[in-house]
N, C-alpha and C positions, 0 to 999 in steps of 0.2 A: 658601260665603263666609264662614262663621264661622271657618274654618281660615286662610283669609287674612287677615281682620281680626286674629286673634290673633297671626299672624306679623308682621304690620304693627306691632302693639302691642309685640312683643319688640325688633322692629328700632329701634322709636322710644326704647323704654325703655334699651335698651343704648346707643345712640349719641348721645341727646339730652344726658346728663350726662357720658358720658367723652368725651375730647377727640379725637373720631374723626369729627364731623359727621354729625348726624341726617338733615339735607336731602340730603346726599349719597349716603347709605346708602338713603334711601327712594327717590332717582332710580334708583340700581343695582337695586332690587328691582322698580320699573316697568320697566326697559330688560330686565334678564335674566329675571325671573320673571313678568313681565306684571301685576305687582300695581299697579293704579291706586289711590292714596290718595283716597278721596271726600272732597270739600270739607267736609262737615259733620263727618266724622270727624276731619279734619285741626283743625277748630275744637274738638272734644271734647278731642283730644292736646294742644292747647295750653292748655285749661283744666286738664287733669289735670297738665300740666307746671308750671303756674302754683302749684296747690295743693301739689304735692309740694315744690316750692322753698321756699313760704312755710313748709309743715309743719316742713322740715328745719332751717330757720333761725328757727323761730318765735320764740325767745327773742330773737334779734337784731332781727327784724321788730318784736316788741312793743315793745322799748326804743325804736327810731327812731319808731315812732308816737306813744309817749308823749311823747317829746322835740318832735315835731312839734306835738302838742297843746298843750304848754306854751311853744311857741315858743323851746325851748331849744336853741340851736345851738353851745354851748359844751363840753356834755358829749362823750364819745367817741362815743356814738351820734349825738348831735345834730350833730357836725361832718360825719357823713356826708351828711346831708340835703342841703346844698347841692352836695356833690360827686356825688351820684346825679343830681340835676337838672342840674348842667353836663355829666356824662357822657351824659346821655340825650339832650340836644340834637343833637350830631353824629350819634348812633346813628340818630336819626328822620329827619334830612336825608340822609345817606348812604344808610340803608336804603331810604328812599322812592325816591330818584334812581336808585339801580342797579336796582331792581326793574321800573322804567320803561324804562330804557335797554338792559339786558342780559338781559332774561327770555328772548329767544328762543335764546340761546346756552346756557342752563343745562342743556338737555337732552342736549348733545352729550359722547360719551365722551372725547374728547381734552381736552375743557374740564375735566370732572370729574378726569381723570388730574392734570391740571395743578395744580388747586386742591387736590387731595389731597396733592400733593408740597409745595406751599407751606405748607400747614398743617402739615404733618409737620416741615417745616425750622424753623417758628416753635417748635413743641414742643420740638424738639431742642435748639435753641440757647437755650432758656429757662435751660439748666443754666449757662449763663454769667454768669447775673445773681447779683449779691452781695446776698443777702438781709440787709439791715440795718434797713429801715425798718418801723416798726409801723403807720404811717399811710398813707392815699392822699392826697396833696397835690393842688391843682387842676389843675396839669400832668399829673400822671399820670391823674387822672380823665378830662380831656379825650382824652388819648390812648388810653385803654382804651376811651372811648365811641366813638372814631372806629374802632378795629378791630372793635368790636361791630357798628358799622353795616355793615361790609364782610362780616362773617361771615352775613349773609342770604345770600350766594353759596354755593350746594351745593358742598360739598367742603371749605370754610372752617369749621373747628369754632368755634362761638361760645366755648365754654368754653376751647378749645385756646388761641385766639388772644388772649383776654382775660388768662388765667391767665398764660400764656407771656411778653405784654407786661409785666404787672404785675411778674414775677419779673425781667425784665430791667432794668426801671427801679429794682430794688432793694428791692421790697415782700417783706416775710416770706411764707412760703408760706401759713400761715394766714389771713392778711389778704387775701393776693391771692385765694385760694379764695372766702372770704366775699364780698369786694366784687365779684367776677366774677359770682356767682349773685343777690346782691342787686341788682346793677345789671341784670339781666335781667329781673326782675319788672316795671318801668314798661315795658320794651321789648315783652314779651309782651302786656301790657295793651293797648298802643298798637297792636300788630299786629292784636289781636283786634278792636278798634273800627274800625280800618281796614278789615278784611276785611268786617265787617257792613255798612258804609257803601257800599263798592264791589262786593261781590258778593253783595248781599241776596237778589236774585232766584235766583241760583245756588244758594244756601243753600236756598231753599224748594223747589227743583227736584231737590234730592238725594235720591236713593232709596237708603235703608239702614234695616235694622230696628233698632228701638230696643235689642233684646238684644244686636245686634252691636255697637252703639256702647258699651253697657256693659262688655261682655266685651273689646273691644278697649282702652278708656280704663282699665280696672281692672289689664288686662295690662301696659299702658305704664307705670301709676302705680306698681305693684308692683315690676317690674323696674328702673324708674327710680330707686326710692327705694334698693334695693339697689346699684346702680351708683353712686349719689351717695355712698352710705357707704363704697362700696369705693375711690371715688377720694380721700375724704377721709382715708383710712389709708394712702394710696399717695401722697400728695404728695411725700415725699422723692424717688421714683422717677418722677416726673411726665414727665421727658423720654423715658422707656422707651416711651411711647405712640407717639412719633414713628416707631417702625420699623414699627408697623401700618400708619399712613398713607403712609409712604414706600414700603413694599412693595405696597400697594393702588395707588398712583398709578402706580408703575413697571409693574405688572402691566396696568393699563388702557391705559398707553400702548403697550405689546405689542399689545395686542388692538385697539386702535384702528388699527394699522398693517397689520392683516389685515382 
């Protein structure tokens, strides 16, 4: 079990932050390798994801929290607060709705093939964006929040879609990268709260050793932090990640035909 947990942690750590879809890869691991992600471990992975994101952007998060405490909405960090709130609203509405309506088709290989291809196309065409703006305006925040909501669908990369759309809207790469991951913080917190509320009994019934939880979460966190640093250094070639998702999508399409 421990080897499987560590493998799931590596998959999560690599695919959560790189624009290649963690949920899509975990579904593939379940389908091809028989690796089922225990619900409690999924919760721990989300908590680990949250802490890695906060730690990586700790300076920005601290400035945003200080601005919020002072009710300062005019400084650079303060102006992000209403934009994060506005972007989080469509994320919550769309994410909750899609989960209820489409959950049954998430497991189909043909569906995953399609979503990997869509995600790859978004990432590829991000190179068409003219990166001129240093700030996220309200319209951009809403649009980015909308695509983040759709990224709950396995195969659609959250970081891939949000960064790609921000770049297409003319936001500079570093700002697109930062806003994408800071916007993910309230989304992750919201998803955790919703899971606790709706699946509390299932969480209590999950059978997994504490050591397995710690091993898997630590693996995901360490690999994830390295992936996040790699992505931050590779932003100028962000569109190249598209070739992986597109290739995987077409391969899955061929497999689904047989």
